[in-house]
N, C-alpha and C positions, 0 to 999 in steps of 0.2 A: 348435724350442724349445731344444734343446741348444745350437745355435749362438748363440742369443740370450743364454743364460746365460753362455756362454764370453765373449761380447763384453762383457757387463756386468762380469764378473770382471776382464777385461783392462783395462777403463776404470778400475775401482776401484784396480787394482794400480798403474796409471800415476799416478793422483792421489795415492795413498798414498806412492809413492816421491818424488814432487815435494814433498810436505809435509815430507819428511825433510831438506830443505835447511836448516831452522832459519833462522839469520840469516846464515850464512856463504855465500860464493859457491860454494865447492866447485870441483872441477875441471870442465873441459869448456867454459869460456868463453874468449874471446879468440882470438888468432891460432892457426892450426893449423900443424902441422909441414909443411915443404915436401918435401924428400927424395924426390920422385917426379915423373914427367912429368905436366904439367897437361893435362887434357882439357877443351876448350872446352864450354860449355853449348850445348845446341841451342836454337834459337829457340822461345820460349814455355815453356821448361823452367824450373822453379824448385827451389831447394834451401834447406831440406829439402822433401820431397814432400808437405807438408801446407799448409793455407791459412795466409796471413800472420798471422792473428790467433789461430792455434792456440797452445796453451801450449808446444808443441815448436818453435815458430818465434818470431816477435816478440811474441806475446801480444796480448791484446785492447786496443782503443783505450780511453783513459782520459779523453777529453774534449778539446775544442779549447782551444788556448792563444792568447790575444790579447795585445796589448801592454799592456792594462790589467788583465789577470787576475793573481791572486796567483802563478800558476805560471810567469809569464813569466821569473822569476828562475832557473828550471831550465834555460833555454837559454843557450848560450855562443856567442860569435862566433869563427869560424874564419878566421884571417888567414894561413894557410899559403901562402907564396909559390909553392909547388910545385903548387898547385891553381888552375885557372882557374875562377872563378865567373862564370856568365853574367850574373846580376843585372840582368835586363832591366827590373825594376821600379824600379831605382835606390834601393832602400830597405835594401840589405844583407840582405834577408830570406833570400837563398840562402846566406848565411854563418852564419845562426842555426840551431842544432841542439842536441840533448842532448850531454852530455859523452861518452857511450858512442859515439854516432854520430860525433862529432868524432874520437875516438881511432881508430875503425875506418877512417874516411876518410883520416886521415893515414898509417896503415899502408898503405892501398891506394895512396896517392900515391907512396910509395917503391917499391912493387912495380911500378907502371906505368913509372916511370923506369928501373928495372932491366930490365924486359922489353923496352921500346922506347926506347932512348936518344934524347933529344931530344924525346920526346913527354910531355905532362903529362896529368894527370887533369882532367876538365872536369865541373863540376856545373851542370846545367841547371835543377834545381829542388830546394829543400830545404824549409825551413819555409814554409808557405803561409798568408798572412793575407788573401787575396783571394777565398777560396771557389772556387778553380779545380779542386777535386777532389771526388769523391763524399763523402757524409757518412760519418764514421768513418775517413777516411783518416789514416794515421799522419803524413802531411805536416803536418797541423794541429798536431801535437805536436812537430815537429822531430825525429822519429824515422825519417824516410824521406828518401832522396835519389834523384834520377834522374841518371845519369852517362853520359858518353861519353869518348872520348879527345880531346885538343886538336886532332888532325888530322882528326877526324870520319870516320875510316876505319871503315866499318861491318863490314869483314872482321875487325876486331880485337875486336868487342864480345862474341863468344862466349867468348873467352879472358879478356876484361876481367871478365865475370861470374864466371868461375872464380876469378880473382884476388880478387874481392870476397868470395867464400866463404872463401878462404884468409886474408883480412884480418880475419875474425871477424864479419862481418855475420850477423845471426841469420836473415835471410831474403833470398835473392837471386833475382830473377826477370828472365830475359832476355825482357822484356815486349814489346819491339818491335825491329824491325831498326834502329831509329834511336836506341835508348837502353836502358840496363839500370836496373832499379829495385832498390834495396836498402833494408832497414830493420833496426832493432834493437829489442831489448827495452827497456822503461823502465829507467832507471838504477837505481831502487830494487829492481826485481825480480831483479836479478842481483848486487845489492850491489857495484856497481862500485867504490865507495870503500872496499874492504876488508870490507864487510859489517858484521855486528855488530848489537847490539840496544840495550843501555843503556851509558851511559858509565861509566868507572871511578869517577867521583865521585858517581854516583847512590847514594841511600841506601835501604836496606830495613830493616824492623823485624823483629828476630829475637825468639825466645822470651824472655819477660820484659819486653818493651817497649823494649829498647835498640835503637839504630840502628847499622847497619854499612854501610860503603862497599861497593859492588858488587865492587870489586877485591879485597876481603878476604873475600868470601863463600866458603864451602867446601861441597862436597857433604856432606850430613848435617845442615847447619844447617836450622832450621825458620823460615820467613819468613811474614809476614802475607799472607794470600790470601783468596779468596772462594769459598764453596762453591756448588754448584748450587741448594741450598735457600735461598740468600740469607743465609747466616751468615758472619761473619768468623771465619776459622780460621787456624791455623798449618800450613803445608804444607812438607813436607821437600823440600829441594833434592836432586835425584837426581844431576845432573851438569850440565856446561856444554856446550851444543851448539856453542858457538864462544866463544873468548876470545883476546884479543890485547891485552896491556897497553901496547904501545908505539906502535902505528900510529894515525895521525890519520884522522878521517873526519868527514863532514858529518852533523850531527844536527839534528833539528827540536825546538826548545824550545817546548813548549806551556805557556802561563801561564793560570791560571784566576782567576776573580773572587775566590776565597778565598785567593789567594796561593801556591798550589802551582805549581811549575815542573818539568815532566818533560821530559827530553831523551832522545830515542830516534831510531833511524834511520828514514828514510822508508818502508822496507818492513816495518816492524814493526806488529803488530796491537795496537790499543787499542780498548777498549769505549766506544762513542759512541752518543748519541741526539740527534736533531735537536730534540727537545722535552724539557721537564722531566717525565720519566716514571719509572715503577718500573723497578728493575734488570732485570726480565724483558724489557723492551722494548729493552734495549741490544744493539747488534750490534758484532762485532769487524770493524774496517776498517783499511786501511793508514793509517799516521800522515800520509802525504802527502795523504790525502783528507779529513782533518779540516779544518773551516772555523771561523772565528770565529763564535761564536753557538751552536755545537754544545755538548752537555753530556757531561761525563765523570763517572765515579764516583770519589769521593775518600773517604779515611778521616778521620772526624771525631775530635775530642778526646774525645767522649763514648763512643768505641768503636764507633760505628755508621757506616753508609755513607750518603752523601748525594750529590746531583747538584751539579755546579759548572760554570758556563758558561766556555767557552774565550774569553779576551779578546784573546789575541795568539798568533801563531805565527811564530817567527823561526828562520832557519837559523844554525847555529853550528858552528864547528870545535872538536872536542874530541879528546883523546888517550885511547886505550883503549876497548875495547868488549867486553861480556860478555852471554852469552845463557843464563841459568840455566833449566833445566827442572825444574819443581816437580811434585809428585804431582797437584795440582789443575789444572795447566796455566796458572796465572795467578799474579800476585803484585802487591802494592802497591809501587810504586817512587816515591820522593819523594811518597808519599801518594796517588798516582793508580793506579787499577787498570789493569793492562795484561796482555796475553796472554804466554805463554812462546814463542809461535811467530811466524813471519814468512814472507814470500815467497808463501804461498798464502793467499788472502783467505777462509779458511774455518776458524775456530777449532776447531769441533767435529771436522771431518775431520782436521785436524792432530793434535788430541788423540787421536783414534782411531788414527792412524798410529803413534803412539809407545806404543800400548798394550803391545806385546811388550816394549819397553824398560822400561816402568814395572813390568811383571810380574817381569822378571828382577831389577830393582833391589829389588823387594820380597822376593824370595827371598834375595838377598844380605844384605839388612838383617836378616832373621831369623837368619842364621848369625852375623853380626857382633855382634848384640846379646847373644849368649851370652858374649862376652868383654868386654862393656862394664863399666865401673866407675863408681861414684858416689863423689865425694870431698867432704870438708869438710861434715859434717852441719850445722854451725852456719849456713852460708850457703846450703845447698840445692844443687840440681843446676844446673850452669852449662855453658858451652860449652868446646870444646877450647882456645880462645884465652884463656880467663879462669880462672885458678886462684886462688881467694881465700885469704886468710889474715888473721889479726888484724893491725891496723895497716896500713901501706902496704907495697906490694910491687911489683916489676917482674918480669914474666914475658915472655920472648921465645921465640916458637916460629914455626912456619910460617905462622900466621895473623896475627901482628902483635905489636906492643909495647904492653902495657897497663899503665897506672899506675892503681891502684884502691885503695880502702879498704874494709874490712869492719867494720861497726859495728852491734852489736845484731842481727845476722842479715841486714843489708841491704848490698847492694853499691852503691857509688857510683863511677861511671865518670868519671875526671878527664881522662884523655888516652888516645887510641888512635891509634897510627901503624901503618898496615898495612905489612907486609913481604911483597911480592907475588912469590912464586916459582912461580906457577902455570904449568902447561904451556900453550904457545901453539898455537892451531890449531883446526880444525874436528873435532868428535868423530867417531871412525871410523865409527860407525853412520850418522850423517847423511851423511858423505862417501861411504860405500859405496852407500847407497840413492840418493843424488843421481846418482852415476855411472851406476848401472843405469838410472835413469829417463831420463837423457840418451840412452842407447843405445836404449831402447824407443821414445822419442818421435822420435828422430832417428837412425835406423840408419845413415845415410850416414857418421857419424863413425867407424864401424868400418873404413872404407876410406880414412881420411885419413892 
């Protein structure tokens, strides 16, 4: 009984730590440092020492990709001349793979040439469109490759497998004396394209009903969100799990029948239902799993929440991405309800994982409120970035440049230009917990 409890606690700890990734990639992915003598893998050995679909390896399968499916655009073609592709089907299927798989394969190709001059990396199988693998194989998603060397010297394959580990593949299996099997996580699960959640130009509604660009949002602002009881509330922004104002990334733009357009990264959670149902029936899923015809929750002009059908989903390159953590764990962005979390497809678990952080932020808030001040009684309580006065005024501070007017106790926002001087990077709490999670789930990295 005691051992069972310890096992459950360990499993919960691992899941909790993984949830702390937020939207950023964190450390631990990509090529590993070399600086040591490479030890070949033994036949049948795999690294890490868990199953391929484990969270600590390449993760679960997400569904077969065909040439006619919406996800076919996720695959890229690898034309690296330093890699020999078998392509026995003559369809270039062996050249098709996810971007992460392509990047790791290209790194491995360089390592092979450095290790054995005159020898190239050889790919015998990549994306499978002919049902030649068992159900659930990552080959169907372009996330797995079978490799050898161009000279087909089986004596090299143990070291080839170790080189694949060094190149950053998330799971490497010296599967047969005739080839090595390698696979990677889904691109969105590690935020290969710099991670992130919402774009800098996304709009949120702050206290008072005014809208603010995501890049201008500050910890302490209160944004429109949704409570568990089904009410629209204002929820305080505690911090940013990840923010980067300059990097470009691929977003998915979801358009609804009511005209809302929400751009978010593929690994971000959004509340979706397959039918027109009450909000309690909505579940948080990855944005890349949303399909046309699904329903999302949107904020209406009457102040209520209603369902709206997704009519289109398009990839789009945007600059800047931000991951605000609110007290309620969700917020309305561009009028659509989305989670504050990503990478782990369990909103409740992620919200629980950040419980200690929310508790600490609450204590900090109690102390800070003792020194807070309310200014300008005529126009009421406003935000840090807006200081009203009679007539027109310009106020420039860390949150932006505002041109506004105060008339009969009402504020009229005429122009708002954000001056973004936010700190760039992944929040230390999320970074630390993600690093620890990587060690727990993949202890081999301690010896890299």
